[in-house]
C-alpha positions in Angstrom: 9.1 -86.2 -42.2 8.4 -88.9 -39.7 5.4 -91.1 -39.4 4.1 -93.5 -36.7 2.9 -96.5 -38.5 1.8 -98.3 -35.5 -0.8 -97.7 -32.8 0.6 -95.0 -30.4 0.4 -96.4 -26.9 -0.7 -94.2 -24.0 2.1 -92.9 -22.0 0.5 -92.5 -18.5 3.7 -90.7 -17.2 2.7 -87.7 -19.4 -0.9 -87.6 -18.1 -1.4 -84.3 -16.2 -2.4 -84.8 -12.6 -4.4 -81.7 -11.3 -6.0 -81.0 -8.1 -9.7 -80.5 -8.2 -13.0 -79.3 -6.6 -16.4 -78.8 -7.9 -19.4 -76.4 -8.2 -23.0 -77.6 -8.6 -25.6 -76.3 -10.8 -29.1 -77.7 -10.7 -31.1 -78.0 -13.9 -34.3 -76.1 -13.6 -37.3 -78.6 -13.4 -39.5 -76.3 -15.3 -37.0 -76.0 -18.4 -39.2 -78.3 -20.6 -42.1 -75.9 -20.4 -40.3 -73.5 -22.5 -40.5 -75.8 -25.5 -44.2 -75.2 -25.7 -44.5 -71.5 -24.5 -44.5 -69.0 -27.2 -42.0 -66.3 -27.0 -41.1 -63.3 -29.0 -37.9 -62.8 -30.8 -37.0 -59.2 -31.7 -34.8 -59.2 -34.8 -33.8 -57.1 -37.6 -31.3 -57.2 -40.5 -28.2 -54.9 -41.0 -26.5 -53.6 -43.8 -24.9 -50.3 -42.5 -26.0 -47.7 -40.2 -25.1 -44.3 -39.0 -27.2 -45.1 -35.7 -25.3 -48.2 -34.6 -23.3 -46.3 -32.0 -26.3 -45.9 -30.0 -27.3 -49.7 -30.1 -26.0 -52.0 -27.3 -25.4 -55.2 -29.1 -23.4 -57.0 -26.5 -24.4 -60.2 -24.8 -25.0 -59.9 -21.1 -22.3 -61.4 -19.2 -23.7 -64.0 -16.6 -20.5 -65.8 -16.2 -19.5 -67.1 -12.7 -16.2 -68.7 -11.5 -16.3 -72.5 -11.3 -13.9 -74.5 -9.2 -11.6 -77.4 -10.2 -12.5 -81.0 -10.2 -11.9 -83.4 -7.6 -11.2 -86.2 -10.2 -10.5 -86.1 -13.8 -8.8 -88.3 -16.5 -7.4 -85.6 -18.7 -5.3 -86.2 -21.8 -2.1 -88.2 -22.6 0.7 -86.7 -24.6 2.1 -89.2 -27.4 5.4 -88.0 -28.6 6.7 -88.8 -32.1 10.1 -89.0 -33.8 9.4 -85.6 -35.1 8.5 -82.3 -33.5 4.8 -83.2 -33.9 3.0 -84.6 -30.8 -0.5 -85.7 -29.9 -2.7 -85.2 -26.9 -5.3 -88.3 -26.8 -7.9 -89.3 -24.3 -7.1 -92.3 -22.0 -10.1 -94.3 -23.4 -12.5 -94.0 -26.3 -16.0 -95.4 -26.6 -18.5 -96.1 -29.3 -21.2 -93.3 -29.5 -19.1 -90.8 -27.6 -17.5 -87.4 -28.6 -13.8 -87.9 -29.1 -10.7 -85.8 -29.6 -7.1 -85.8 -30.6 -5.1 -82.6 -30.5 -1.9 -82.2 -32.7 0.8 -79.8 -31.5 4.1 -78.7 -32.8 6.8 -78.9 -30.0 7.7 -75.2 -28.7 5.4 -73.6 -31.2 1.8 -72.2 -31.2 -0.6 -73.2 -34.0 -1.1 -69.5 -35.3 0.1 -69.5 -38.9 0.2 -73.3 -39.3 -2.1 -75.2 -41.7 -3.6 -78.5 -40.4 -5.0 -81.1 -42.6 -6.4 -84.4 -41.0 -7.6 -87.4 -42.8 -9.1 -90.7 -41.6 -6.8 -93.7 -42.7 -8.6 -96.7 -41.3 -11.6 -97.8 -39.4 -15.4 -97.4 -39.8 -16.1 -94.1 -41.7 -16.3 -91.1 -39.4 -17.9 -87.7 -40.3 -15.0 -85.2 -39.8 -15.9 -81.4 -39.4 -12.7 -80.1 -38.0 -10.2 -81.5 -40.3 -8.3 -78.2 -40.7 -7.9 -77.5 -37.0 -5.3 -78.6 -34.5 -8.3 -80.1 -32.6 -9.8 -83.2 -34.4 -13.1 -83.6 -32.9 -15.5 -86.5 -33.9 -18.1 -89.0 -32.9 -17.1 -92.6 -32.8 -19.7 -94.6 -34.6 -18.9 -98.2 -33.4 -16.2 -99.9 -31.5 -12.9 -100.8 -33.2 -9.6 -99.5 -34.5 -9.3 -96.1 -36.1 -6.3 -94.5 -37.7 -5.6 -90.8 -38.7 -3.0 -88.8 -40.4 -2.2 -85.1 -40.1 -0.1 -82.7 -42.1 1.0 -79.6 -40.4 2.7 -76.9 -42.7 3.6 -73.3 -42.8 6.2 -71.0 -41.2 9.0 -73.2 -42.5 7.3 -76.4 -41.0 6.1 -79.3 -43.0 5.3 -82.3 -40.6 3.2 -85.5 -41.2 2.4 -88.1 -38.6 -0.3 -90.8 -38.1 -1.9 -92.0 -35.0 -4.3 -94.8 -34.2 -6.8 -95.3 -31.4 -8.9 -98.1 -30.2 -12.7 -97.4 -29.3 -14.3 -99.6 -26.7 -18.0 -100.8 -26.7 -20.6 -98.2 -25.7 -20.5 -97.3 -21.9 -23.0 -95.5 -19.6 -21.8 -91.9 -19.4 -22.7 -88.5 -20.4 -21.6 -87.0 -23.7 -20.4 -83.5 -24.1 -20.5 -81.9 -27.7 -17.9 -80.9 -28.5 -14.2 -80.5 -28.2 -12.7 -77.6 -30.3 -10.2 -74.9 -30.9 -11.1 -71.3 -30.1 -9.0 -68.0 -30.3 -8.3 -66.1 -27.0 -11.2 -63.7 -26.5 -13.8 -65.4 -28.6 -17.0 -67.1 -27.4 -17.3 -70.7 -26.5 -20.4 -73.0 -26.2 -20.6 -76.6 -25.1 -23.7 -78.8 -24.8 -24.5 -81.9 -22.7 -26.3 -84.2 -24.9 -29.7 -85.6 -23.5 -30.0 -89.2 -22.8 -32.8 -90.9 -24.6 -33.9 -87.3 -25.4 -34.4 -86.6 -21.7 -33.0 -84.0 -19.5 -30.0 -84.9 -17.3 -30.7 -83.5 -13.7 -28.4 -81.8 -11.3 -25.6 -81.0 -13.9 -22.4 -80.0 -12.2 -19.5 -78.4 -14.0 -15.7 -78.1 -13.0 -12.5 -77.6 -14.7 -9.1 -79.4 -14.7 -6.4 -77.2 -16.2 -3.9 -74.6 -15.2 -6.3 -71.9 -16.7 -9.3 -71.0 -14.5 -12.6 -70.3 -16.4 -15.9 -68.7 -15.7 -19.0 -70.2 -17.2 -22.5 -68.8 -17.9 -24.6 -71.6 -16.5 -28.0 -69.9 -17.1 -28.6 -73.1 -19.0 -26.5 -75.8 -17.3 -27.1 -78.0 -20.3 -25.2 -75.4 -22.5 -22.6 -73.7 -20.8 -21.0 -70.6 -22.2 -17.7 -68.8 -21.7 -15.3 -66.5 -23.2 -11.8 -67.9 -24.1 -9.3 -66.4 -21.6 -6.2 -64.6 -22.8 -3.3 -66.9 -22.9 0.4 -66.5 -23.7 0.8 -69.8 -25.5 -1.8 -72.4 -26.7 -3.4 -74.0 -23.8 -5.9 -76.8 -23.3 -8.7 -76.2 -21.0 -10.4 -79.5 -19.6 -14.0 -79.3 -18.4 -16.0 -81.9 -16.7 -19.8 -82.4 -16.3 -21.6 -84.7 -14.0 -25.4 -85.3 -13.9 -28.0 -87.5 -12.6 -30.2 -89.7 -14.7 -32.5 -92.6 -13.6 -30.8 -92.7 -10.3 -27.4 -92.9 -11.6 -24.4 -90.6 -11.8 -22.8 -90.1 -15.2 -20.0 -87.7 -16.3 -17.9 -86.7 -19.4 -15.0 -84.6 -20.1 -14.3 -82.0 -22.8 -11.3 -80.2 -24.1 -11.1 -76.8 -25.6 -7.8 -75.5 -27.0 -7.4 -71.7 -26.6 -4.9 -70.4 -29.0 -2.7 -67.4 -28.6 -3.2 -64.8 -31.4 -1.6 -61.6 -32.7 -2.8 -58.6 -30.7 -6.1 -56.9 -32.0 -5.2 -53.9 -34.0 -8.4 -53.6 -36.4 -10.8 -50.7 -35.8 -13.2 -52.8 -37.8 -13.0 -56.1 -36.1 -12.1 -54.9 -32.6 -13.2 -58.2 -30.8 -11.8 -61.6 -31.3 -13.0 -63.4 -34.5 -12.5 -67.1 -35.3 -9.7 -68.3 -37.4 -10.9 -68.6 -41.1 -9.2 -69.3 -44.4 -10.2 -69.4 -48.1 -12.3 -72.4 -49.0 -10.6 -72.7 -52.3 -6.8 -72.6 -51.4 -5.8 -72.4 -55.0 -7.8 -69.2 -55.7 -5.8 -66.0 -56.7 -7.8 -64.4 -53.8 -7.0 -66.9 -51.2 -4.7 -64.7 -49.2 -6.5 -61.3 -49.6 -10.0 -62.6 -49.0 -9.6 -63.5 -45.3 -7.3 -60.7 -44.5 -9.6 -58.1 -46.0 -13.0 -59.2 -44.8 -12.5 -61.0 -41.4 -9.3 -60.1 -39.6 -8.3 -58.7 -36.3 -5.5 -57.1 -38.1 -7.5 -55.3 -40.7 -6.4 -51.8 -40.1 -7.9 -50.2 -43.2 -10.2 -51.3 -45.7 -8.7 -53.0 -48.7 -8.6 -51.4 -52.1 -10.8 -52.6 -55.0 -7.8 -53.5 -56.8 -6.8 -56.0 -53.9 -10.1 -57.6 -53.6 -12.7 -56.4 -56.3 -16.4 -57.1 -56.4 -17.0 -60.6 -57.9 -18.8 -59.0 -60.8 -16.0 -56.6 -61.6 -13.9 -59.5 -62.8 -14.7 -60.8 -66.4 -16.6 -64.1 -66.9 -17.4 -64.4 -63.2 -21.1 -65.2 -63.2 -20.6 -68.8 -62.3 -20.3 -71.0 -59.1 -16.5 -71.3 -59.4 -15.8 -67.7 -59.3 -18.1 -67.3 -56.1 -16.5 -70.3 -54.5 -13.1 -68.6 -55.0 -14.2 -65.8 -52.6 -15.8 -68.0 -49.9 -14.0 -67.6 -46.4 -14.7 -70.2 -43.8 -13.9 -71.5 -40.4 -14.6 -75.2 -41.4 -14.6 -76.9 -44.6 -18.3 -78.2 -44.4 -19.5 -74.7 -44.5 -18.2 -74.1 -47.9 -19.2 -77.5 -49.0 -22.8 -77.0 -48.1 -23.0 -73.5 -49.5 -21.6 -74.9 -52.7 -24.2 -77.6 -52.7 -26.8 -75.1 -52.3 -25.7 -72.9 -55.3 -25.3 -76.1 -57.4 -28.6 -77.7 -56.6 -31.0 -75.3 -55.2 -30.5 -72.0 -57.4 -31.8 -73.3 -60.8 -32.2 -69.7 -62.1 -28.9 -68.6 -60.8 -30.5 -65.8 -58.9 -27.9 -66.0 -56.1 -25.0 -66.1 -58.6 -26.2 -63.0 -60.2 -26.7 -61.3 -56.8 -23.4 -62.3 -55.4 -21.5 -60.5 -58.1 -22.1 -57.4 -56.0 -20.0 -58.7 -53.0 -16.3 -59.2 -52.5 -16.6 -62.2 -50.5 -18.9 -64.6 -48.6 -17.7 -65.3 -45.1 -19.3 -68.4 -43.1 -17.7 -68.8 -39.8 -18.6 -70.6 -36.5 -18.8 -67.3 -34.5 -21.0 -65.3 -37.0 -24.3 -64.6 -35.5 -26.4 -63.0 -36.8 -25.9 -62.7 -40.7 -25.2 -59.3 -42.0 -23.8 -57.4 -45.1 -21.1 -54.8 -44.5 -20.3 -52.2 -46.9 -17.0 -51.3 -45.4 -15.6 -54.8 -46.7 -18.3 -55.4 -49.4 -18.7 -58.9 -48.0 -21.8 -60.9 -46.9 -21.4 -62.8 -43.5 -23.4 -65.8 -43.0 -24.5 -67.5 -39.8 -23.7 -71.4 -40.5 -26.8 -72.2 -38.6 -28.6 -71.8 -41.9 -26.2 -74.4 -43.6 -25.7 -77.4 -41.3 -27.0 -80.9 -42.5 -25.5 -83.1 -39.8 -25.5 -82.8 -35.9 -21.8 -83.0 -36.0 -21.7 -80.0 -38.3 -24.1 -78.2 -35.9 -21.7 -79.0 -33.0 -19.0 -77.0 -34.4 -21.2 -73.8 -34.4 -20.7 -71.4 -31.5 -24.2 -71.5 -29.7 -23.8 -68.2 -27.8 -27.2 -66.6 -28.1 -27.9 -63.9 -30.7 -28.7 -61.3 -28.1 -31.6 -58.9 -28.7 -32.1 -55.9 -26.7 -35.5 -55.5 -25.1 -36.5 -52.6 -27.7 -40.2 -52.0 -27.8 -41.3 -53.5 -24.5 -43.4 -50.5 -23.6 -45.5 -50.9 -26.7 -48.8 -52.5 -26.7 -48.5 -54.3 -30.1 -46.3 -56.4 -32.2 -46.0 -57.2 -35.9 -45.0 -60.7 -36.4 -44.0 -62.5 -39.7 -43.5 -65.9 -40.9 -43.0 -67.7 -44.3 -45.7 -70.3 -45.2 -46.5 -72.7 -47.9 -49.5 -75.0 -48.1 -51.0 -73.6 -44.8 -47.9 -74.5 -42.9 -44.5 -73.0 -42.0 -42.2 -73.2 -44.9 -39.4 -74.6 -42.9 -39.1 -76.9 -39.9 -37.8 -76.0 -36.5 -35.0 -77.9 -35.1 -34.4 -78.0 -31.4 -30.8 -77.7 -30.3 -31.3 -80.5 -27.6 -32.1 -83.1 -30.4 -29.6 -84.7 -32.6 -31.1 -84.3 -35.9 -30.1 -84.1 -39.6 -31.4 -82.0 -42.5 -31.6 -82.3 -46.1 -30.9 -79.4 -48.8 -34.8 -79.1 -49.1 -35.0 -78.4 -45.4 -32.4 -75.5 -45.4 -33.5 -74.0 -48.8 -36.5 -71.8 -47.6 -34.7 -70.1 -44.7 -31.3 -69.6 -46.4 -33.0 -68.5 -49.5 -34.8 -65.7 -47.8 -31.7 -64.8 -45.9 -29.7 -64.5 -49.2 -32.4 -62.5 -51.1 -32.6 -60.0 -48.1 -28.8 -59.5 -47.5 -27.9 -59.6 -51.2 -30.5 -57.0 -51.8 -28.5 -54.6 -49.7 -25.3 -55.4 -51.5 -27.0 -54.7 -54.8 -28.6 -51.7 -53.4 -25.3 -50.2 -52.7 -23.3 -51.6 -55.7 -25.8 -53.0 -58.4 -24.2 -54.9 -61.4 -25.1 -51.9 -63.7 -22.7 -49.6 -62.1 -19.7 -51.9 -61.5 -17.8 -50.7 -64.4 -18.0 -47.0 -63.1 -16.5 -47.7 -59.7 -13.2 -45.7 -59.3 -12.2 -46.5 -55.6 -9.7 -46.7 -54.3 -11.9 -48.4 -51.8 -15.6 -49.5 -51.9 -16.3 -47.1 -49.1 -15.2 -44.2 -51.2 -17.6 -45.3 -54.0 -20.3 -45.8 -51.4 -20.1 -42.1 -50.3 -20.0 -40.8 -53.8 -23.1 -42.7 -54.5 -24.9 -41.6 -51.4 -23.9 -38.0 -51.8 -25.8 -38.0 -55.0 -28.7 -40.1 -53.6 -27.9 -42.8 -56.2 -28.6 -45.9 -54.2 -31.6 -48.1 -55.4 -33.2 -47.4 -51.9 -32.6 -43.6 -52.2 -34.3 -43.7 -55.7 -37.2 -45.7 -54.3 -38.2 -42.6 -52.3 -38.7 -40.7 -55.5 -41.0 -43.5 -56.7 -43.4 -43.9 -53.9 -41.9 -43.1 -50.4 -43.3 -44.3 -47.1 -45.0 -41.5 -45.4 -46.4 -42.7 -42.0 -44.7 -40.5 -39.2 -46.3 -42.8 -36.7 -44.8 -46.0 -38.2 -41.3 -44.5 -38.5 -41.5 -43.3 -34.9 -42.6 -46.9 -33.7 -39.9 -48.6 -35.7 -37.2 -46.2 -34.1 -38.6 -47.8 -30.8 -38.8 -51.4 -31.8 -35.5 -51.6 -33.9 -33.3 -48.6 -33.3 -33.6 -48.4 -29.5 -35.5 -45.1 -29.3 -37.5 -44.5 -26.0 -41.1 -44.7 -26.6 -43.1 -41.5 -25.7 -46.4 -41.6 -23.9 -48.5 -41.3 -27.2 -46.6 -44.4 -28.5 -47.1 -46.3 -25.4 -50.9 -45.6 -25.7 -51.2 -47.0 -29.2 -53.3 -50.1 -29.4 -53.1 -52.7 -32.1 -56.2 -51.1 -34.0 -54.4 -47.8 -34.1 -51.2 -49.3 -35.7 -53.3 -51.3 -38.2 -54.7 -47.9 -39.4 -51.2 -46.3 -39.6 -49.8 -49.3 -41.4 -52.7 -49.7 -44.0 -52.6 -46.1 -45.2 -49.1 -46.6 -46.3 -47.5 -49.0 -48.9 -44.9 -51.0 -46.8 -45.0 -54.8 -46.9 -43.6 -55.2 -43.4 -43.1 -53.3 -40.3 -39.2 -53.5 -40.6 -39.5 -51.5 -43.7 -39.6 -48.4 -41.6 -36.4 -48.9 -39.8 -34.4 -47.6 -42.8 -34.8 -46.9 -46.5 -32.2 -49.5 -46.9 -34.5 -52.1 -45.2 -37.5 -50.9 -47.2 -36.0 -52.0 -50.4 -34.5 -55.1 -49.1 -37.9 -56.2 -47.7 -39.7 -55.7 -51.0 -37.3 -57.7 -53.0 -37.0 -60.6 -50.5 -40.8 -61.2 -50.2 -41.1 -60.8 -54.1 -38.7 -63.5 -54.9 -39.7 -65.8 -52.2 -43.2 -65.8 -53.6 -42.1 -65.9 -57.2 -39.3 -68.7 -57.1 -40.5 -71.0 -54.3 -44.3 -70.1 -54.0 -43.6 -69.2 -50.5 -45.6 -66.4 -49.0 -45.1 -64.2 -46.1 -47.5 -63.5 -43.2 -47.5 -60.3 -41.5 -50.0 -59.1 -38.8 -50.7 -56.6 -36.1 -51.4 -58.2 -32.6 -51.4 -57.6 -28.9 -48.3 -58.6 -27.0 -49.7 -61.3 -24.8 -52.2 -63.5 -26.5 -51.1 -62.4 -30.0 -54.8 -61.8 -31.1 -54.8 -60.6 -34.7 -56.4 -57.2 -35.2 -55.3 -57.2 -38.9 -53.0 -59.6 -40.9 -52.4 -60.5 -44.5 -50.7 -63.5 -46.3 -48.9 -62.3 -49.5 -48.9 -58.6 -49.1 -46.5 -58.1 -51.8 -49.2 -59.1 -54.2 -51.0 -55.9 -53.4 -51.8 -53.5 -56.2 -50.7 -50.6 -54.0 -47.3 -52.0 -53.6 -46.8 -52.8 -57.4 -44.8 -49.6 -58.5 -42.5 -49.7 -55.4 -41.6 -53.4 -55.6 -41.4 -53.4 -59.4 -38.8 -50.6 -59.4 -36.6 -52.4 -56.8 -36.8 -55.7 -58.8 -35.9 -53.9 -62.1 -33.0 -52.3 -60.7 -31.5 -55.3 -58.7 -32.5 -58.0 -61.1 -33.1 -56.5 -64.7 -33.2 -59.9 -66.2 -36.8 -60.2 -64.9 -39.5 -57.8 -65.5 -40.7 -56.5 -62.2 -44.5 -55.8 -63.0 -44.7 -59.1 -64.8 -43.4 -61.0 -61.8 -45.5 -59.2 -59.4 -48.8 -59.4 -61.4 -48.4 -63.3 -61.5 -48.2 -63.4 -57.5 -51.2 -64.5 -55.6 -53.4 -61.8 -54.4 -53.1 -61.2 -50.7 -55.5 -63.1 -48.2 -56.5 -61.5 -45.1 -56.4 -63.2 -41.7 -59.3 -63.6 -39.4 -59.4 -60.8 -37.0 -60.0 -62.1 -33.4 -58.2 -65.3 -33.8 -54.7 -65.6 -32.7 -51.6 -65.6 -34.9 -51.1 -69.3 -34.6 -54.7 -70.1 -35.6 -54.4 -67.9 -38.7 -51.9 -70.4 -40.3 -54.5 -72.1 -42.3 -56.0 -69.2 -44.2 -55.2 -70.2 -47.8 -57.4 -72.0 -50.0 -56.6 -75.4 -51.4 -55.3 -73.7 -54.7 -52.7 -71.3 -53.2 -52.3 -69.6 -56.5 -56.0 -68.8 -56.8 -56.6 -65.0 -57.3 -60.3 -64.9 -56.9 -60.4 -65.2 -53.0 -59.6 -62.1 -51.3 -61.9 -62.2 -48.2 -61.1 -63.8 -44.7 -61.0 -67.6 -44.5 -61.6 -69.4 -41.3 -58.7 -71.0 -39.9 -58.2 -74.8 -39.7 -59.7 -76.6 -36.6 -56.6 -78.4 -35.9 -54.4 -77.1 -33.0 -51.7 -74.7 -34.5 -48.0 -75.2 -33.8 -46.9 -72.4 -31.4 -43.5 -71.5 -32.6 -41.6 -68.3 -31.2 -42.8 -65.2 -33.0 -40.3 -63.3 -35.3 -40.5 -59.4 -35.7 -38.4 -57.5 -37.9 -35.5 -59.4 -39.7 -32.1 -60.7 -38.6 -30.0 -57.9 -37.4 -26.5 -56.7 -36.8 -25.7 -53.0 -37.3 -22.4 -52.4 -38.6 -20.9 -48.8 -38.5 -19.9 -46.8 -41.5 -16.3 -46.1 -41.7 -15.3 -42.5 -41.5 -14.7 -40.6 -44.8 
């Protein structure tokens, strides 16, 4: 095991010299207007569905070839006395994104474990310390030292390297360098200068591997990592105009060669993941069983049981033993949330009904899948720092244009004290968040997705599961209509054929008929109010019906955060009918209480619901945004049921949400 104890000097003879051209893309002058124009986001939430084969969930491919660059700096290879080498930039500057790439000579990185540490210099926030690509932001000029250990496949190498960062220079900054598996999505972002848009952004590449970029948004290029026979570094360069000057920056993406995809479950490339707790007895099985392109059949319960099937598992350590991540910070932030923001252990209890928690840079949107028994979380819900957010793939969560032929929408939002319950964070801004900032949105996501897991496998039946796989037990339960959502239909089923039909159009891709196209908001209001759903999305499936009831109940009960739902037109968003805290309606009591009692028996459902605020009606004729301020000063008052005038201040116009976060996952065959 060899170590470089001195500053590694740049060997310019190893610098790749590549011929270059360029192709120009001009930033749209109207882009900033999109920040203030409200848009509609059609979304939903998936557990499992028999109808997913009919839904196109692919992202449109707008990629076009780009040319090679006329000039570039590239990377310099630093050899060591061992088989480990480094690729470093020619120069580093304070305030800029920086990269160091570690490679084992004549070897790909697949199957190897990387562990970076900072050994000297001003403290740096490291977010890719388990990757061959160490990407970071240099906080100030000076000397910085790092060590890396590479192990696995009869390899155990350690080396150190030092770099010198110069004073801040005027240049662009691209976030960020990273590793990606072949076939996976890649996103990059040009950082704004003084929060202002850079004009006339041009992109070109300098590497032996040509790439095609989706430059629909030149600030945020997207591309699919090409197939490679060996680990390859793709260099990209952006040039832009700001205040009459030309600035540029380079970024490096290491595309790694992987085993062929053989899994019928994960048949598109997924990011490299690993068990957050490497000492867990499930460290090997967890990732292989729940997020692998080589998962050829679902694992047996004996190999990866539900957390709650293991004795004495109702604790944070047992949950963290099942967390699978692409970056350490994801597990760290999730553990912080469970430790500090779950005082009643709701999520620890609900997580007993999953086999694993997967948090990966390429998961979008979140979902639960009965085939693996795992919950999959979009890390967008978990980041605290801009450096952490940089490591999340920014490829858009594509929504099909379902429901565009309809003349209404039914938006929702969570509110507290007459304001949104959580802040909105523009991707173009370098912002930080606190635990309090992420809690409302993460809690609502977990209540919903874990309601699916507990619908299928509530804690009360864990001892009766016989396997050999969870999917075997799932089919046995559904054949007997034993799921909680099945039994809910015996308590008080939803009956509006009109709403079921419309939900099929809005969420399942059905084609609207002429009758449905003719429905006005007032028609939809009459259909909805004659039934006992708390949200439009409840009509997409019986599974979503149960999950929506549980989610809204516990958000109001635990956090005093209420859900707004309304029926509006599709252009001005004028409210025909709307309500805050519909879960407190007397007509929903039996339905919601049944779901709560079955999923969370420690809490008496009717007692919980009777203590919630009574619903408050929105003011018809005002728009959705103006109806944000309808609660009285005492939000827990049960004496005010009538409409209350909206506040006179101008309302914040955020994009509308309809349905719930959605990813339909197919049910494996019997």
